[in-house]
C-alpha positions in Angstrom: 11.2 -31.3 -3.9 7.9 -32.9 -2.1 6.7 -30.7 0.4 6.6 -33.8 2.8 10.8 -33.1 2.5 10.4 -29.3 2.8 13.8 -28.3 4.7 12.2 -26.8 8.2 15.2 -24.9 9.1 14.5 -22.7 6.1 14.1 -19.3 8.2 11.2 -17.0 7.0 9.8 -14.2 8.1 6.1 -13.2 8.0 4.6 -9.5 7.3 1.1 -8.2 8.0 0.9 -4.9 7.5 -2.2 -3.7 9.4 -4.3 -0.9 9.5 -7.7 -0.6 11.4 -8.6 -3.8 11.5 -7.3 -5.8 14.6 -10.3 -8.1 14.4 -9.3 -9.2 10.9 -5.4 -9.5 11.7 -6.0 -11.6 14.8 -8.3 -14.4 12.9 -5.2 -14.1 10.5 -2.4 -14.5 13.3 -4.4 -17.2 14.9 -3.9 -19.3 11.5 -0.7 -19.0 11.1 0.8 -19.5 14.9 -0.6 -23.0 13.6 1.4 -23.3 10.6 2.8 -26.7 9.2 6.2 -25.2 8.9 7.0 -23.0 12.4 10.1 -22.1 11.5 9.3 -18.4 11.1 8.7 -15.0 13.1 5.8 -12.6 12.5 6.3 -9.2 12.0 3.1 -7.0 12.2 3.3 -3.7 10.9 1.0 -0.9 12.2 0.6 2.0 10.4 -0.7 4.2 12.7 -4.5 2.6 13.4 -6.7 4.6 15.5 -8.9 1.7 16.3 -6.2 0.9 19.2 -5.1 -2.1 17.0 -1.5 -2.4 19.0 -3.6 -2.6 22.2 -6.2 -5.4 20.9 -3.3 -7.5 19.4 -1.2 -7.5 22.3 -4.0 -8.3 24.9 -5.1 -11.2 22.4 -1.5 -12.8 22.4 -1.4 -12.9 26.0 -4.5 -14.5 26.7 -5.2 -16.1 22.8 -9.3 -17.0 22.2 -10.8 -17.9 19.4 -13.9 -15.8 18.0 -17.0 -17.5 17.7 -18.0 -15.2 14.2 -14.6 -17.0 12.6 -15.4 -19.4 10.2 -14.2 -22.6 10.1 -12.7 -23.2 6.2 -11.6 -26.5 5.0 -7.6 -26.9 5.8 -7.1 -24.0 8.4 -5.9 -24.9 11.8 -5.8 -22.5 14.6 -3.3 -21.9 17.5 -6.4 -21.6 19.9 -7.6 -25.2 18.9 -4.4 -26.4 20.1 -2.9 -24.4 23.0 -5.9 -22.9 24.4 -5.1 -19.8 26.7 -1.1 -20.4 26.3 0.1 -16.7 26.1 2.2 -15.8 22.6 5.3 -14.1 23.6 5.7 -11.1 21.7 7.7 -7.4 21.9 6.2 -4.0 20.6 8.8 -1.7 19.0 8.9 2.1 17.5 10.0 1.7 13.8 13.6 0.2 13.7 16.0 1.9 10.9 18.2 -1.6 10.9 17.5 -4.9 11.2 16.7 -6.3 14.8 19.2 -8.7 16.5 18.0 -12.3 16.5 15.7 -13.6 19.3 17.0 -16.5 21.3 13.9 -16.6 24.0 11.4 -18.2 21.9 9.7 -14.6 20.9 7.8 -15.5 17.9 5.8 -12.4 17.1 7.0 -8.7 16.6 4.3 -5.8 16.3 5.9 -2.7 15.1 4.8 0.8 15.5 5.3 2.3 11.7 5.2 5.7 13.4 2.9 6.6 10.6 0.0 5.5 7.3 3.2 4.0 5.0 0.8 2.7 3.1 1.2 -1.2 2.0 4.5 -0.6 0.2 5.8 1.2 3.1 5.1 -0.8 5.6 6.4 -3.8 3.6 9.5 -2.1 3.7 9.0 -1.5 7.4 9.3 -5.3 8.1 11.8 -6.1 5.6 14.4 -3.7 7.3 12.9 -5.3 10.7 13.8 -8.4 9.7 16.3 -7.7 7.6 17.8 -10.1 4.7 20.6 -12.3 6.3 18.4 -14.0 9.5 15.9 -15.2 6.6 15.4 -16.9 3.2 12.3 -16.0 2.5 9.6 -12.8 3.3 5.7 -14.1 3.3 3.7 -11.0 2.7 0.3 -11.7 3.9 -2.9 -9.3 3.9 -4.3 -9.2 7.6 -7.7 -9.8 6.7 -6.4 -13.5 5.3 -6.9 -16.7 6.9 -4.0 -19.3 5.8 -4.4 -23.1 5.6 -1.9 -25.3 7.5 0.1 -26.3 4.7 0.0 -22.8 3.0 3.6 -21.9 4.1 5.1 -25.3 2.8 3.9 -25.6 -0.7 5.2 -22.3 -0.9 8.6 -22.8 0.2 8.4 -26.3 -2.1 7.6 -24.4 -5.0 10.2 -21.9 -4.5 13.2 -24.2 -4.4 11.6 -26.4 -6.6 13.0 -24.4 -9.5 15.9 -22.6 -9.9 15.4 -18.3 -10.5 12.3 -17.9 -8.4 11.7 -15.1 -7.1 8.4 -14.1 -6.4 5.6 -17.0 -5.5 1.8 -16.4 -5.1 -0.8 -18.6 -3.5 -4.6 -20.0 -4.6 -7.0 -17.1 -3.5 -10.0 -18.0 -2.4 -12.7 -15.9 -1.2 -13.4 -16.2 2.5 -17.1 -15.8 2.8 -17.6 -18.0 -0.7 -14.4 -20.8 -0.5 -16.0 -22.2 -3.3 -15.0 -19.2 -5.6 -11.2 -18.3 -6.4 -10.7 -14.9 -5.8 -7.1 -14.8 -7.9 -4.3 -18.0 -9.1 -1.4 -16.6 -7.7 -1.6 -12.9 -9.3 -2.8 -11.1 -12.2 -2.1 -11.0 -16.0 -1.3 -7.0 -17.2 -2.6 -5.8 -20.5 0.5 -3.9 -22.3 -1.6 -1.9 -24.1 -3.3 0.4 -21.6 -1.8 -0.7 -18.4 -4.8 -2.6 -16.5 -4.8 -6.2 -15.0 -7.1 -8.4 -14.2 -6.8 -11.2 -11.6 -6.1 -14.7 -13.1 -9.0 -17.0 -12.2 -11.0 -14.7 -10.4 -14.6 -15.7 -9.7 -13.5 -19.7 -11.3 -14.7 -22.6 -8.9 -11.9 -23.7 -6.9 -12.9 -27.0 -8.1 -11.1 -26.0 -11.6 -8.0 -25.0 -9.7 -5.5 -26.4 -11.8 -2.6 -28.8 -10.6 0.0 -28.1 -13.0 0.6 -24.1 -12.3 2.6 -23.6 -15.4 0.0 -22.0 -17.6 -0.7 -19.9 -14.6 3.2 -18.9 -14.3 2.7 -18.3 -18.0 0.5 -15.5 -17.5 1.4 -13.7 -14.3 2.7 -10.3 -14.6 2.6 -10.0 -10.4 2.0 -11.6 -8.1 -0.9 -10.2 -5.4 0.2 -9.0 -1.7 -2.6 -11.2 0.1 0.0 -13.8 -0.5 3.3 -13.3 -1.8 6.5 -15.7 -0.7 9.6 -12.9 -1.9 12.9 -14.5 -1.7 16.0 -12.5 -0.2 17.9 -13.2 -2.7 14.9 -10.8 -4.9 15.3 -7.9 -2.3 18.8 -7.9 -1.8 18.8 -7.7 -5.9 16.1 -5.7 -6.6 15.5 -3.4 -3.7 12.5 -2.8 -1.5 8.8 -2.1 -2.7 8.2 1.6 -4.5 6.5 3.4 -1.4 5.0 5.9 -4.2 2.3 4.0 -5.5 0.8 3.9 -1.2 -2.1 1.3 -2.6 -2.1 -0.6 -5.8 0.5 -1.7 -8.3 3.2 -1.8 -6.2 3.5 -5.6 -6.7 3.5 -5.2 -10.4 6.2 -2.9 -9.9 8.2 -4.7 -8.1 7.6 -8.1 -10.2 8.7 -6.1 -13.5 11.9 -4.8 -11.8 13.0 -8.2 -11.4 11.8 -9.9 -14.1 15.5 -10.1 -16.3 16.6 -11.6 -12.9 13.9 -13.5 -11.7 10.7 -15.8 -12.0 6.9 -15.6 -10.9 5.8 -18.7 -9.2 2.3 -20.0 -8.7 2.0 -23.2 -5.5 -1.5 -24.2 -6.1 -1.7 -26.4 -3.1 -0.8 -23.1 -0.9 -4.4 -22.4 -0.2 -5.5 -18.9 1.8 -8.9 -17.3 1.6 -9.3 -13.4 1.4 -12.1 -11.2 2.9 -11.2 -9.0 0.4 -10.8 -5.3 1.1 -11.7 -6.1 4.9 -9.8 -2.7 5.6 -10.4 -0.8 2.4 -14.4 -1.2 3.1 -14.2 0.7 6.3 -12.7 4.0 4.7 -14.3 6.0 1.4 -14.2 3.9 -1.9 -13.0 7.1 -3.2 -10.4 7.2 -1.1 -9.1 3.9 -2.5 -10.1 4.7 -6.3 -7.6 7.5 -6.3 -4.9 5.6 -5.5 -5.8 2.8 -7.9 -5.9 5.2 -10.9 -3.1 7.2 -9.8 -1.1 4.0 -9.7 -1.8 2.9 -12.7 -0.7 5.9 -14.7 2.6 6.1 -12.7 3.2 2.1 -13.5 2.6 3.0 -17.1 4.6 5.8 -17.4 7.4 4.2 -15.9 7.4 0.6 -17.5 4.5 1.8 -20.4 5.6 5.1 -21.5 4.6 5.0 -25.1 1.2 3.5 -23.6 0.6 6.5 -21.5 -2.4 8.7 -23.8 -3.7 4.8 -24.6 -3.7 4.6 -20.9 -5.5 7.8 -20.6 -8.2 6.7 -23.0 -9.0 4.1 -20.8 -9.4 6.4 -18.6 -11.4 8.5 -20.3 -13.9 5.8 -21.1 -13.9 4.6 -17.7 -15.2 8.4 -16.5 -17.5 8.4 -19.0 -18.9 4.9 -17.9 -19.3 6.5 -14.5 -21.4 9.2 -15.5 -23.7 7.1 -17.6 -24.2 5.3 -14.4 -24.4 8.5 -12.7 -21.5 8.3 -10.8 -20.7 11.8 -10.7 -17.9 11.7 -7.8 -16.2 9.0 -9.1 -16.4 10.3 -12.7 -15.3 13.8 -11.4 -12.0 11.7 -9.2 -10.9 10.0 -13.0 -11.4 13.4 -14.4 -9.2 14.9 -11.6 -6.7 12.1 -12.3 -6.2 12.3 -16.3 -5.3 16.0 -15.3 -2.1 14.4 -13.3 0.8 14.5 -15.0 2.5 11.2 -13.5 6.4 12.3 -12.1 9.3 10.9 -14.0 
């Protein structure tokens, strides 16, 4: 199936999980609303932000306006360029415990108060629950600090429907501030010896992105949550994301759980620009690092239990590197992680 023949009746739930990042989230929304594939509903799950994110996003929906600080990126169209200040139909609700009834009044945006900071996986699961598995064929999970090209969703759907058994499909992720440099091609590869991972294509030139993504797909161990199209069939069979990771490795866990039944895909022409940590840069790096180290051990203990000792040896080497560079707090954090036992 070619992108031009993508069935626009395919219904997609787009899920953004926001935490204290309303500025980035609004720019993302503006590009999402200008997508070529418009048969979607946008669910914005707010993880108990303390920066008035709900109020700021709601105010923007009532009077959409572009920020002059936004970069003009190749292939990106904006809702504000097309419709000026026309209001965007939206609703604000508290976290639902069941799928919401389909909208027939033209509402395209639902803002959800999650009731707490549930982490990335928890926020995504709230979006899945609100959307339900019967109304939508796909879920497109986006980081709120991304901006998407006009054809990004069309290309994802076309690739997912071109090959049977495709459960999760990723995009070409480029750095927002350096659009000539790759953040990741779909996702990452896994070192099964110690549980570490690397982003495929990271820091390479965007001109080197392969037209045929099959080589990338052979390396894929997970699809990056910055842009991740997941079929409802995958969620129905594999279940929701594991929330005990909170941050990091939740996408790898999801992919590993689905390996026997589903494939991972890469849609090279689906291009998404990633600000790479616009939200996480506002909190202490040690806070996120703590989740990263523990999530790695949690993942290894679940899927590579015979490599747990090797994973801890790798962490010990990382602690020594921190010490050698005088990063005492980071070294202490890794040391505490080494004393932690992942729950079974």
